[in-house]
KOLLUMVEX-709717 format. One record per residue (C-alpha): x negated, y negated, z; residue in one letter. Coordinates in nm, 4 decimals. Each point is the difference from the previous one (the first is absolute). Last residue first. Layout:
BEGIN
node px X	py Y	pz Z	type A
...
END
This chain:
BEGIN
node px -2.6214	py -0.5540	pz -0.9408	type S
node px 0.1596	py 0.3423	pz -0.0020	type D
node px 0.1107	py -0.0388	pz -0.3619	type R
node px 0.3386	py 0.1163	pz -0.1209	type G
node px 0.0336	py 0.1853	pz -0.3302	type I
node px 0.0492	py 0.3620	pz 0.1069	type A
node px 0.1253	py -0.0452	pz 0.3562	type T
node px 0.2453	py -0.2703	pz -0.1064	type I
node px 0.1270	py 0.2213	pz -0.2824	type I
node px 0.0451	py 0.2922	pz 0.2380	type Q
node px 0.2150	py -0.2271	pz 0.2182	type D
node px 0.2584	py 0.0110	pz -0.2801	type M
node px 0.0923	py 0.3450	pz 0.1291	type R
node px 0.3359	py 0.0046	pz -0.1870	type M
node px 0.1741	py 0.1457	pz 0.3054	type G
node px -0.0596	py -0.3206	pz 0.1940	type L
node px 0.2051	py -0.2033	pz -0.2453	type S
node px -0.1919	py -0.2446	pz -0.2139	type G
node px -0.2346	py -0.2988	pz 0.0183	type K
node px -0.3412	py -0.1100	pz -0.1263	type V
node px -0.0372	py -0.3740	pz -0.0671	type L
node px -0.3199	py -0.1031	pz -0.1797	type I
node px -0.1432	py -0.3526	pz -0.0068	type T
node px -0.2597	py -0.0190	pz -0.2758	type D
node px -0.3285	py -0.1849	pz 0.0614	type N
node px -0.1881	py 0.1583	pz -0.2961	type E
node px 0.2124	py 0.2358	pz -0.2076	type E
node px 0.1654	py 0.3330	pz 0.0739	type I
node px 0.0959	py 0.1921	pz -0.3167	type L
node px -0.2527	py 0.2842	pz -0.0110	type E
node px -0.0051	py 0.0834	pz 0.3702	type E
node px 0.3763	py -0.0422	pz 0.0001	type L
node px 0.0533	py 0.2591	pz -0.2705	type A
node px -0.2440	py 0.2377	pz 0.1716	type P
node px 0.1987	py -0.0281	pz 0.3279	type V
node px 0.3564	py 0.0200	pz -0.1354	type A
node px -0.0297	py 0.3738	pz -0.0647	type T
node px -0.0730	py 0.0429	pz 0.3710	type M
node px 0.3271	py -0.1652	pz 0.0948	type A
node px 0.2299	py 0.2044	pz -0.2197	type D
node px 0.1826	py 0.0064	pz -0.3339	type A
node px -0.1363	py -0.3069	pz -0.1748	type V
node px 0.1527	py -0.3105	pz -0.1625	type M
node px -0.2259	py -0.2841	pz -0.1116	type V
node px 0.1500	py -0.3407	pz -0.0801	type V
node px -0.2158	py -0.2857	pz -0.1303	type K
node px -0.0101	py 0.1407	pz -0.3555	type D
node px 0.3801	py -0.0253	pz -0.0067	type Q
node px -0.0098	py -0.3734	pz 0.0625	type P
node px 0.2145	py -0.1032	pz 0.3013	type L
node px 0.3129	py -0.1590	pz -0.1468	type G
node px 0.3019	py 0.1297	pz 0.1901	type S
node px 0.0357	py 0.3126	pz -0.2175	type A
node px -0.3634	py 0.0823	pz 0.0813	type I
node px 0.0678	py -0.0408	pz 0.3727	type A
node px 0.3152	py 0.2079	pz -0.0352	type E
node px -0.1885	py 0.2919	pz -0.1525	type E
node px -0.2761	py -0.0207	pz 0.2595	type G
node px 0.2372	py -0.0036	pz 0.2952	type I
node px 0.2061	py 0.2801	pz -0.1548	type W
node px -0.3245	py 0.1969	pz -0.0281	type R
node px -0.0122	py -0.0308	pz 0.3798	type A
node px 0.2524	py 0.2823	pz 0.0198	type R
node px -0.2378	py 0.2461	pz -0.1657	type Q
node px -0.3027	py -0.0878	pz 0.2085	type G
node px -0.2638	py -0.2716	pz 0.0215	type V
node px 0.0414	py -0.3326	pz -0.1793	type T
node px -0.2920	py -0.2252	pz -0.0913	type V
node px 0.0822	py -0.3633	pz -0.0740	type L
node px -0.2406	py -0.2686	pz -0.1220	type L
node px 0.0590	py -0.3758	pz -0.0134	type K
node px 0.2466	py -0.0052	pz 0.2866	type T
node px 0.2548	py -0.2510	pz 0.1364	type V
node px 0.2905	py -0.0184	pz -0.2449	type E
node px -0.0248	py 0.3459	pz -0.1555	type A
node px -0.0194	py 0.1499	pz 0.3482	type A
node px 0.3301	py -0.1687	pz 0.0850	type R
node px 0.1773	py 0.1700	pz -0.2899	type R
node px -0.1627	py 0.3340	pz 0.0754	type G
node px 0.1104	py -0.0130	pz 0.3638	type I
node px 0.3618	py -0.0362	pz -0.1125	type Q
node px -0.0552	py 0.2959	pz -0.2338	type R
node px -0.1090	py 0.2133	pz 0.2952	type H
node px 0.3084	py -0.0968	pz 0.1996	type A
node px 0.2462	py 0.0707	pz -0.2831	type Q
node px -0.1590	py 0.3393	pz -0.0739	type E
node px 0.0232	py 0.1256	pz 0.3602	type E
node px 0.3233	py -0.1641	pz 0.1154	type M
node px 0.1880	py 0.3339	pz -0.0066	type Y
node px -0.2372	py 0.1483	pz 0.2555	type G
node px -0.2843	py -0.2263	pz 0.1126	type L
node px -0.1941	py 0.2760	pz 0.1785	type E
node px -0.3383	py -0.0791	pz -0.1581	type L
node px -0.1571	py -0.3161	pz -0.1404	type M
node px -0.2416	py 0.1236	pz -0.2659	type D
node px -0.3412	py -0.1639	pz -0.0190	type G
node px -0.1115	py -0.3543	pz -0.0783	type L
node px -0.3498	py -0.1183	pz -0.0874	type V
node px 0.0318	py -0.3765	pz -0.0494	type A
node px -0.2831	py -0.2127	pz -0.1405	type V
node px -0.0033	py -0.3770	pz 0.0459	type S
node px -0.2906	py -0.1920	pz -0.1523	type R
node px -0.1548	py -0.1978	pz 0.2832	type G
node px 0.1468	py -0.2284	pz 0.2648	type D
node px 0.2981	py 0.0896	pz 0.2161	type L
node px 0.3525	py -0.1418	pz 0.0289	type D
node px 0.1622	py 0.2049	pz -0.2801	type H
node px -0.1475	py 0.3150	pz 0.1492	type M
node px 0.1970	py -0.0711	pz 0.3174	type L
node px 0.3219	py 0.0074	pz -0.2018	type N
node px -0.1028	py 0.3425	pz -0.1283	type L
node px -0.0367	py 0.1202	pz 0.3595	type A
node px 0.3433	py -0.1341	pz 0.0919	type A
node px 0.1523	py 0.1682	pz -0.3055	type L
node px -0.1618	py 0.3277	pz 0.1027	type V
node px 0.1348	py -0.0358	pz 0.3551	type S
node px 0.3551	py -0.0648	pz -0.1167	type D
node px 0.0079	py 0.2834	pz -0.2543	type P
node px -0.1439	py 0.2467	pz 0.2517	type S
node px -0.3575	py 0.1178	pz 0.0376	type A
node px -0.2238	py 0.1796	pz 0.2475	type N
node px -0.3410	py -0.0106	pz 0.1664	type Y
node px -0.1840	py -0.1029	pz -0.3148	type T
node px -0.0140	py -0.3752	pz 0.0492	type D
node px -0.3741	py -0.0315	pz -0.0572	type D
node px -0.0599	py -0.3345	pz -0.1703	type I
node px -0.3226	py 0.0535	pz -0.1948	type I
node px -0.2309	py -0.2952	pz -0.0667	type L
node px -0.2321	py 0.0075	pz -0.2986	type S
node px -0.3687	py -0.0840	pz 0.0172	type N
node px -0.0677	py 0.2321	pz -0.2949	type K
node px 0.1273	py 0.3038	pz 0.1913	type P
node px 0.2293	py -0.0409	pz 0.3017	type G
node px -0.0205	py -0.1550	pz 0.3466	type P
node px 0.2998	py 0.1020	pz 0.2167	type V
node px 0.2911	py -0.2120	pz 0.1206	type T
node px 0.2632	py 0.1153	pz 0.2473	type V
node px 0.3778	py 0.0491	pz 0.0016	type L
node px 0.0806	py 0.2394	pz 0.2807	type R
node px -0.0198	py -0.2516	pz 0.2812	type L
node px -0.2560	py -0.0336	pz 0.2776	type Q
node px 0.0669	py -0.2880	pz 0.2362	type V
node px -0.3417	py -0.1155	pz 0.1270	type A
node px 0.0379	py -0.3371	pz -0.1732	type T
node px 0.2555	py -0.1084	pz 0.2613	type N
node px 0.1461	py -0.3213	pz -0.1394	type R
node px 0.3569	py 0.1151	pz 0.0606	type L
node px -0.0858	py 0.0904	pz 0.3601	type G
node px -0.1432	py -0.3436	pz 0.0830	type H
node px 0.2986	py -0.1589	pz -0.1723	type L
node px 0.2393	py 0.1898	pz 0.2257	type I
node px -0.1894	py -0.0816	pz 0.3194	type E
node px -0.0243	py -0.3702	pz -0.0843	type D
node px 0.3665	py 0.0008	pz -0.1033	type W
node px 0.0957	py 0.1273	pz 0.3442	type T
node px 0.1196	py 0.3550	pz 0.0510	type L
node px 0.3514	py 0.0723	pz 0.1252	type G
node px 0.0481	py 0.3540	pz -0.1333	type E
node px 0.2509	py -0.1170	pz -0.2619	type V
node px -0.2484	py -0.2647	pz -0.1120	type L
node px -0.2829	py 0.2532	pz -0.0320	type G
node px 0.2159	py 0.2452	pz -0.1917	type V
node px 0.1040	py -0.2827	pz -0.2325	type A
node px -0.3660	py -0.0894	pz -0.0535	type A
node px -0.0718	py 0.3611	pz -0.0986	type A
node px 0.2939	py 0.0015	pz -0.2408	type R
node px -0.0914	py -0.3359	pz -0.1508	type L
node px -0.3612	py 0.1100	pz -0.0466	type S
node px 0.1059	py 0.3093	pz -0.1943	type T
node px 0.2353	py -0.2175	pz -0.2061	type H
node px -0.2883	py -0.2352	pz -0.0790	type V
node px -0.2107	py 0.3028	pz -0.0964	type S
node px 0.2121	py 0.0242	pz -0.3165	type H
node px -0.2002	py -0.2989	pz -0.1244	type R
node px -0.3070	py 0.2179	pz -0.0306	type G
node px -0.2952	py 0.1050	pz 0.2150	type L
node px -0.0072	py -0.0531	pz 0.3752	type L
node px -0.2458	py -0.2242	pz 0.1851	type P
node px 0.2752	py -0.2298	pz 0.1301	type V
node px 0.0255	py -0.3758	pz -0.0470	type Q
node px 0.2732	py -0.1696	pz 0.1994	type V
node px 0.1538	py -0.3470	pz 0.0180	type I
node px 0.2604	py -0.0135	pz 0.2783	type Q
node px 0.3312	py -0.1823	pz -0.0333	type A
node px 0.2578	py -0.0884	pz 0.2668	type E
node px 0.3737	py -0.0463	pz -0.0529	type G
node px 0.1003	py 0.3180	pz 0.1803	type K
node px -0.2525	py 0.2142	pz -0.1882	type Y
node px -0.1881	py -0.0745	pz -0.3213	type H
node px -0.3248	py 0.1644	pz -0.1091	type L
node px -0.2106	py -0.1719	pz -0.2655	type S
node px -0.2208	py 0.1951	pz -0.2424	type F
node px -0.3547	py 0.1085	pz -0.0845	type R
node px -0.1050	py 0.3383	pz -0.1398	type V
node px -0.3208	py 0.1985	pz 0.0279	type G
node px -0.3627	py -0.0712	pz -0.0839	type R
node px 0.0054	py 0.2585	pz -0.2805	type L
node px 0.2276	py -0.2245	pz -0.2026	type G
node px 0.1040	py -0.3095	pz 0.1951	type M
node px 0.3665	py 0.0493	pz -0.0865	type S
node px 0.2140	py -0.3028	pz 0.0802	type S
node px 0.3427	py 0.0121	pz 0.1586	type I
node px 0.1526	py -0.3407	pz 0.0765	type N
node px 0.2922	py 0.1565	pz 0.1895	type S
node px 0.0712	py 0.2594	pz 0.2677	type A
node px 0.3036	py 0.0821	pz 0.2100	type W
node px 0.0963	py 0.0945	pz 0.3544	type L
node px 0.3679	py -0.0110	pz 0.0988	type D
node px 0.0921	py 0.0478	pz -0.3661	type A
node px 0.2158	py -0.2612	pz -0.1736	type E
node px -0.3086	py -0.1474	pz -0.1651	type Q
node px -0.0373	py 0.3226	pz -0.2005	type N
node px -0.3633	py 0.1064	pz -0.0361	type L
node px 0.0555	py 0.2697	pz 0.2590	type G
node px 0.0844	py 0.0736	pz 0.3628	type Y
node px 0.3153	py 0.0845	pz 0.1932	type T
node px 0.0649	py 0.0704	pz 0.3687	type F
node px 0.3219	py 0.1896	pz 0.0799	type I
node px 0.0925	py 0.0883	pz 0.3594	type R
node px 0.0800	py 0.3674	pz 0.0526	type A
node px 0.3363	py 0.1723	pz -0.0381	type Q
node px -0.0991	py 0.1213	pz -0.3439	type T
node px 0.1777	py 0.0945	pz -0.3195	type H
node px 0.1220	py -0.3362	pz -0.1284	type N
node px -0.3532	py -0.1346	pz -0.0305	type A
node px -0.0952	py 0.3023	pz -0.2127	type M
node px 0.1270	py -0.1686	pz -0.3163	type S
node px -0.2898	py -0.2439	pz 0.0473	type M
node px -0.2452	py 0.2760	pz -0.0888	type V
node px 0.1730	py 0.0874	pz -0.3252	type N
node px 0.0362	py -0.3693	pz -0.0859	type A
node px -0.3759	py -0.0544	pz 0.0307	type D
node px -0.1261	py -0.3577	pz 0.0400	type D
node px 0.1307	py -0.0370	pz 0.3571	type K
node px -0.2232	py 0.2876	pz 0.1114	type N
node px 0.1262	py 0.1186	pz 0.3391	type L
node px -0.1380	py 0.0017	pz 0.3550	type I
node px 0.2538	py 0.1916	pz 0.2113	type A
node px -0.0226	py -0.0973	pz 0.3662	type T
node px 0.0877	py 0.1903	pz 0.3177	type G
node px 0.2280	py -0.0938	pz 0.2899	type N
node px 0.2919	py 0.1872	pz -0.1554	type T
node px -0.2203	py 0.3037	pz -0.0538	type P
node px -0.1588	py 0.0910	pz -0.3363	type L
node px 0.0894	py 0.3349	pz -0.1572	type A
node px 0.2075	py -0.1449	pz -0.2843	type E
node px -0.2932	py -0.2251	pz -0.0907	type V
node px -0.2236	py 0.3027	pz -0.0539	type L
node px 0.2663	py 0.2113	pz -0.1704	type E
node px 0.0276	py -0.2657	pz -0.2681	type R
node px -0.3030	py 0.1470	pz -0.1775	type K
node px 0.1967	py 0.3198	pz -0.0697	type A
node px 0.3166	py -0.1810	pz -0.1108	type K
node px -0.1986	py -0.2256	pz -0.2320	type V
node px -0.1722	py 0.3064	pz -0.1474	type I
node px 0.3349	py 0.1780	pz -0.0352	type N
node px 0.1495	py -0.2946	pz -0.1883	type E
node px -0.3053	py -0.0067	pz -0.2249	type M
node px 0.0907	py 0.3531	pz -0.1029	type S
node px -0.1079	py 0.3637	pz 0.0271	type G
node px -0.2236	py -0.0241	pz 0.3071	type A
node px -0.2478	py 0.2522	pz -0.1412	type R
node px -0.0423	py -0.1548	pz -0.3450	type E
node px 0.0364	py -0.3484	pz 0.1442	type L
node px -0.3064	py 0.0552	pz 0.2184	type H
node px -0.0852	py -0.3697	pz -0.0573	type V
node px 0.2452	py -0.2013	pz -0.2090	type A
node px -0.0007	py -0.3167	pz 0.2068	type G
node px 0.1086	py -0.1339	pz 0.3374	type V
node px -0.1936	py -0.2832	pz 0.1596	type L
node px -0.1920	py -0.0546	pz 0.3242	type T
node px 0.2349	py 0.1012	pz 0.2832	type V
node px -0.1210	py -0.0812	pz 0.3522	type V
node px 0.1709	py 0.1526	pz 0.3053	type G
node px -0.0463	py -0.1179	pz 0.3570	type V
node px 0.1066	py 0.1912	pz 0.3131	type Q
node px -0.1060	py 0.3398	pz -0.1347	type P
node px 0.1000	py 0.3144	pz 0.1948	type S
node px -0.2926	py 0.2217	pz -0.1169	type T
node px 0.1310	py 0.3543	pz -0.0380	type M
node px 0.3581	py -0.0889	pz -0.0893	type D
node px -0.1377	py -0.2637	pz -0.2347	type C
node px -0.2101	py 0.2600	pz -0.1814	type L
node px 0.3025	py 0.2279	pz -0.0376	type T
node px 0.2088	py -0.2882	pz -0.1363	type A
node px -0.2878	py -0.0693	pz -0.2397	type I
node px 0.0307	py 0.3589	pz -0.1262	type E
node px 0.3784	py 0.0119	pz -0.0366	type G
node px 0.0144	py -0.0966	pz -0.3657	type T
node px -0.2783	py 0.1089	pz -0.2327	type T
node px -0.3724	py -0.0298	pz -0.0633	type Y
node px -0.0732	py -0.2316	pz 0.2912	type M
node px -0.2574	py -0.2290	pz 0.1541	type G
node px -0.0257	py -0.1744	pz 0.3365	type M
node px -0.3053	py -0.2045	pz 0.1005	type E
node px -0.0349	py -0.0550	pz 0.3738	type L
node px -0.1189	py -0.3133	pz 0.1786	type V
node px -0.0262	py 0.0694	pz 0.3741	type A
node px 0.0008	py -0.2685	pz 0.2670	type K
node px -0.1113	py -0.0030	pz 0.3657	type E
node px -0.2562	py 0.2809	pz -0.0124	type H
node px -0.1733	py 0.0679	pz 0.3328	type N
node px 0.1695	py 0.3351	pz 0.0588	type E
node px -0.1274	py 0.1492	pz -0.3205	type Q
node px 0.1540	py 0.0904	pz -0.3339	type L
node px -0.2166	py 0.2452	pz -0.1967	type E
node px 0.2673	py 0.2692	pz 0.0330	type F
node px 0.2244	py -0.2196	pz -0.2117	type L
node px -0.2236	py 0.0480	pz -0.3038	type A
node px 0.0731	py 0.3722	pz -0.0208	type L
node px 0.3731	py -0.0737	pz 0.0115	type P
node px -0.0515	py -0.2537	pz -0.2830	type L
node px -0.1585	py 0.2506	pz -0.2386	type G
node px 0.2646	py 0.2702	pz -0.0365	type L
node px 0.3184	py -0.2106	pz -0.0147	type I
node px -0.2049	py -0.2422	pz -0.2061	type S
node px -0.2027	py -0.3165	pz 0.0687	type N
node px -0.3490	py 0.1301	pz 0.0682	type R
node px -0.1547	py -0.1913	pz -0.2896	type N
node px -0.3090	py -0.1170	pz 0.1826	type G
node px 0.0453	py -0.0396	pz 0.3742	type P
node px 0.3269	py -0.1050	pz 0.1660	type S
node px -0.0733	py -0.3283	pz 0.1708	type K
node px -0.0487	py -0.0731	pz 0.3702	type F
node px -0.0097	py -0.3506	pz 0.1461	type T
node px -0.1466	py -0.1371	pz 0.3193	type R
node px 0.1719	py -0.3376	pz -0.0291	type Y
node px -0.1036	py -0.3598	pz -0.0647	type R
node px -0.1882	py -0.0369	pz -0.3276	type S
node px 0.0606	py 0.3718	pz -0.0454	type S
node px 0.3530	py -0.0851	pz -0.1122	type L
node px -0.1333	py -0.1760	pz -0.3103	type V
node px -0.2514	py 0.2705	pz -0.0934	type A
node px 0.2622	py 0.2725	pz 0.0503	type H
node px 0.2409	py -0.1926	pz -0.2221	type S
node px -0.2752	py -0.0182	pz -0.2627	type L
node px -0.0636	py 0.3739	pz 0.0034	type E
node px 0.3662	py 0.0981	pz 0.0095	type K
node px 0.0893	py -0.2435	pz -0.2794	type T
node px -0.2848	py 0.1362	pz -0.2148	type S
node px 0.1191	py 0.3542	pz 0.0689	type T
node px 0.3664	py -0.0631	pz -0.0747	type K
node px -0.0510	py -0.2125	pz -0.3120	type G
node px 0.2132	py 0.2045	pz -0.2373	type V
node px 0.3296	py 0.1896	pz 0.0168	type S
node px 0.0954	py -0.1237	pz 0.3439	type G
node px -0.0560	py 0.0840	pz 0.3652	type T
node px -0.1591	py -0.1513	pz 0.3092	type I
node px 0.0858	py 0.0870	pz 0.3606	type G
node px -0.1075	py -0.2284	pz 0.2851	type I
node px -0.0039	py 0.1949	pz 0.3255	type V
node px -0.0129	py -0.1559	pz 0.3456	type E
node px -0.2090	py 0.2043	pz 0.2444	type V
node px 0.1751	py 0.1009	pz 0.3247	type P
node px -0.1854	py 0.3348	pz -0.0091	type F
node px 0.1127	py 0.3511	pz 0.0879	type R
node px 0.2589	py -0.0006	pz -0.2777	type A
node px -0.2770	py 0.0214	pz -0.2621	type R
node px -0.1120	py 0.3337	pz 0.1454	type W
node px 0.3555	py 0.1381	pz 0.0061	type A
node px 0.0536	py -0.1002	pz -0.3622	type K
node px -0.3299	py 0.1630	pz -0.0975	type A
node px 0.1023	py 0.3249	pz 0.1733	type S
node px 0.3379	py 0.0007	pz -0.1740	type A
node px -0.1663	py -0.0683	pz -0.3360	type Q
node px -0.2501	py 0.2815	pz 0.0461	type L
node px 0.2781	py 0.2401	pz 0.1015	type A
node px 0.2016	py -0.0917	pz -0.3101	type T
node px -0.3153	py 0.0548	pz -0.2048	type I
node px -0.0779	py 0.3387	pz 0.1580	type S
node px 0.3490	py 0.1416	pz -0.0404	type D
node px 0.1481	py 0.2600	pz 0.2333	type E
node px -0.3005	py -0.0131	pz 0.2318	type V
node px -0.2977	py 0.2280	pz 0.0744	type V
node px -0.2837	py -0.1599	pz 0.1956	type L
node px -0.3211	py 0.1835	pz -0.0876	type C
node px -0.2701	py -0.0188	pz 0.2655	type V
node px -0.3720	py -0.0613	pz -0.0004	type P
node px -0.2077	py 0.1559	pz 0.2804	type T
node px -0.3049	py -0.2108	pz 0.0869	type S
node px 0.2059	py -0.3131	pz 0.0640	type A
node px 0.1992	py 0.1854	pz 0.2632	type S
node px 0.3564	py 0.1147	pz 0.0575	type L
node px 0.1135	py 0.2763	pz 0.2354	type T
node px 0.3270	py 0.1255	pz -0.1402	type V
node px 0.3411	py 0.0148	pz 0.1634	type A
node px 0.2523	py 0.1252	pz -0.2520	type P
node px 0.2264	py -0.2561	pz -0.1623	type P
node px 0.3481	py -0.0079	pz 0.1527	type E
node px 0.2870	py -0.0674	pz -0.2377	type A
node px -0.1801	py 0.1504	pz -0.2976	type T
node px -0.0902	py -0.1980	pz -0.3100	type R
node px -0.3091	py -0.1309	pz 0.1752	type L
node px -0.1827	py 0.3270	pz -0.0675	type D
node px -0.3364	py -0.0393	pz 0.1698	type I
node px -0.2764	py 0.1920	pz -0.1759	type T
node px -0.3551	py 0.0929	pz 0.0964	type V
node px -0.1587	py 0.0997	pz -0.3271	type Y
node px -0.1123	py 0.3424	pz -0.1244	type D
node px 0.3618	py 0.1114	pz -0.0363	type D
node px 0.0066	py -0.2176	pz -0.3110	type S
node px 0.1944	py -0.2847	pz -0.1526	type I
node px 0.3448	py -0.0103	pz 0.1604	type P
node px 0.2358	py -0.2282	pz -0.1944	type R
node px 0.0782	py -0.3717	pz 0.0109	type D
node px -0.3467	py -0.1108	pz 0.0990	type V
node px -0.1492	py -0.2747	pz 0.2185	type L
node px -0.3646	py 0.0931	pz 0.0480	type A
node px -0.1984	py -0.0476	pz 0.3184	type A
node px -0.3447	py -0.0793	pz 0.1414	type V
node px -0.1542	py -0.0724	pz -0.3401	type A
node px -0.3764	py 0.0520	pz 0.0075	type G
node px -0.1153	py 0.0514	pz -0.3569	type Q
node px 0.0560	py 0.3763	pz 0.0162	type E
node px 0.3530	py -0.0653	pz 0.1243	type F
node px 0.0769	py -0.2130	pz -0.3045	type A
node px -0.1442	py 0.2628	pz -0.2339	type A
node px 0.2194	py 0.2660	pz 0.1586	type A
node px 0.3067	py -0.2219	pz -0.0347	type V
node px -0.0728	py -0.0579	pz -0.3681	type F
node px 0.2446	py 0.2446	pz -0.1592	type D
node px 0.2778	py -0.1471	pz 0.2160	type H
node px -0.0525	py -0.3253	pz -0.1895	type G
node px 0.1719	py 0.1450	pz -0.3042	type D
node px -0.1096	py -0.1819	pz -0.3149	type V
node px 0.1818	py -0.0779	pz -0.3249	type K
node px 0.3445	py -0.1280	pz 0.0958	type E
node px -0.0933	py -0.0374	pz 0.3648	type G
node px 0.0523	py 0.2346	pz 0.2957	type Q
node px -0.1466	py -0.1983	pz 0.2881	type Y
node px -0.2320	py 0.1197	pz 0.2745	type A
node px -0.0616	py -0.2804	pz 0.2499	type V
node px -0.3485	py 0.0176	pz 0.1528	type F
node px -0.0568	py -0.1392	pz 0.3499	type L
node px -0.3532	py -0.1307	pz 0.0236	type S
node px -0.2366	py 0.0412	pz 0.2969	type G
node px -0.3168	py 0.0671	pz -0.1989	type P
node px 0.0490	py -0.1698	pz -0.3374	type V
node px 0.2470	py 0.0964	pz -0.2715	type V
node px 0.0136	py -0.2240	pz -0.3066	type E
node px -0.0802	py 0.2823	pz -0.2439	type R
node px 0.2943	py 0.1958	pz 0.1469	type S
node px 0.2357	py -0.2632	pz -0.1402	type D
node px 0.3149	py -0.0588	pz 0.2053	type M
node px -0.1667	py -0.1788	pz 0.2898	type V
node px 0.0715	py -0.1021	pz 0.3591	type V
node px -0.3006	py -0.1378	pz 0.1868	type S
node px -0.1794	py 0.0211	pz 0.3335	type R
node px 0.2330	py 0.2442	pz 0.1768	type V
node px -0.1172	py 0.0700	pz 0.3541	type A
node px 0.0324	py 0.3538	pz 0.1322	type P
node px 0.2838	py 0.0926	pz 0.2409	type E
node px -0.1117	py 0.0520	pz 0.3598	type Q
node px 0.2490	py -0.2414	pz 0.1558	type G
node px 0.2459	py 0.2831	pz 0.0457	type T
node px 0.2708	py -0.1277	pz -0.2299	type P
node px 0.3504	py 0.1516	pz 0.0172	type E
node px 0.1189	py 0.1251	pz -0.3385	type Y
node px 0.3679	py -0.0564	pz -0.0723	type T
node px -0.0736	py -0.0423	pz -0.3694	type S
node px -0.0971	py -0.2355	pz -0.2843	type L
node px -0.0763	py -0.3230	pz 0.1840	type T
node px -0.1485	py 0.1718	pz 0.3047	type Q
node px -0.2249	py 0.2257	pz -0.2081	type L
node px -0.1058	py -0.2822	pz -0.2293	type F
node px -0.0953	py -0.2359	pz 0.2827	type H
node px -0.1575	py 0.2870	pz 0.1988	type A
node px -0.2575	py 0.0402	pz -0.2756	type L
node px -0.1758	py -0.3004	pz 0.1442	type T
node px -0.0033	py -0.3723	pz -0.0588	type F
node px -0.2632	py -0.2706	pz -0.0397	type M
END
């Protein structure tokens, strides 16, 4: 629990009185405000949060962080001045805190809050697999330590500061996901969080349109390992040359993982158990551990390797690590949903990149039932856009019996699948998610296995809602 004094002291020369109201949460969406919230008004591309200050106060916010005065009707403290005026603060009288930039002020306040605790931070970045690695690493570390994890997808320069305010004094470890759209953002996150351990999953063509080049994506992800201290550890993917190139850009110790026997921690004898998970052997310092984890797909081996590496770096025993890896309570984005005609829907609609779509298609190859893939556009791929979609089409032709593409870019998937041998009458190309629904309702057969995946902006989740069965 903290009070408004934390923000006032961090952002100005304000002297606390001890009467400042408690702040129960820090939010950027007025719909998330509860009594005692601090609302951060942010000027976005489409929405200006300053327009919702009144709504936040009506719902019980005790303060709003703004970068311009809102109204004379509100008590206002201008933190841009050298000496803020003395104001009597109370929970019943909300106050606007005026700063030069509300997001910069939010980040400074979050940094100061994190600095209050001796918690060790494990930062996780990469083009794919960040969330699953965060969740499983949290499960492993929780076998011994009181461990915090950044909730949901709060991994950006806007979301992670909000998450940091949920840190508490009793936390010993914190596993934080770090995302980016362009260079400099992960460096900002590291400045806020001071990570001691950095995990890099793999580097692929995600946000390429914004970043401009693969070189820029590597440079942006590398900011995590560059920020690590000399007594820290960079956990790097031995199977990814882009990730391993980061080894020369950190002063921290290097710990590698992968399927390569030259890695510090490596896996072999991988066997997919379908919906029961995946089985493999872990090797470390001449010892082998046989593991079966309740995660879907062979790509989950890399997720397990990363979480095990975090456990080893943090000094956990193998019993503790294996207990965490087998944690069936870990909730990942890829889930299964009952579908029509006793079909099984694999809901992987959160987002899509070339690497993650290929991994999902590889999973299809390991499952029973006629394989049906419903694939939407992969966005923000820049100059690799057509090449990446056609690569997916070639793999889809190998592992699916029916392919439905959604969106203009995904037509390249369908075209390439046909060129690679998938019969033309087994490829359906539609413009949007809802148009795919009647086609699927007609084409789905008894006991089909249906993968649904695409970029978040394609709203592939609408398909799940339309054809999924509650029980």
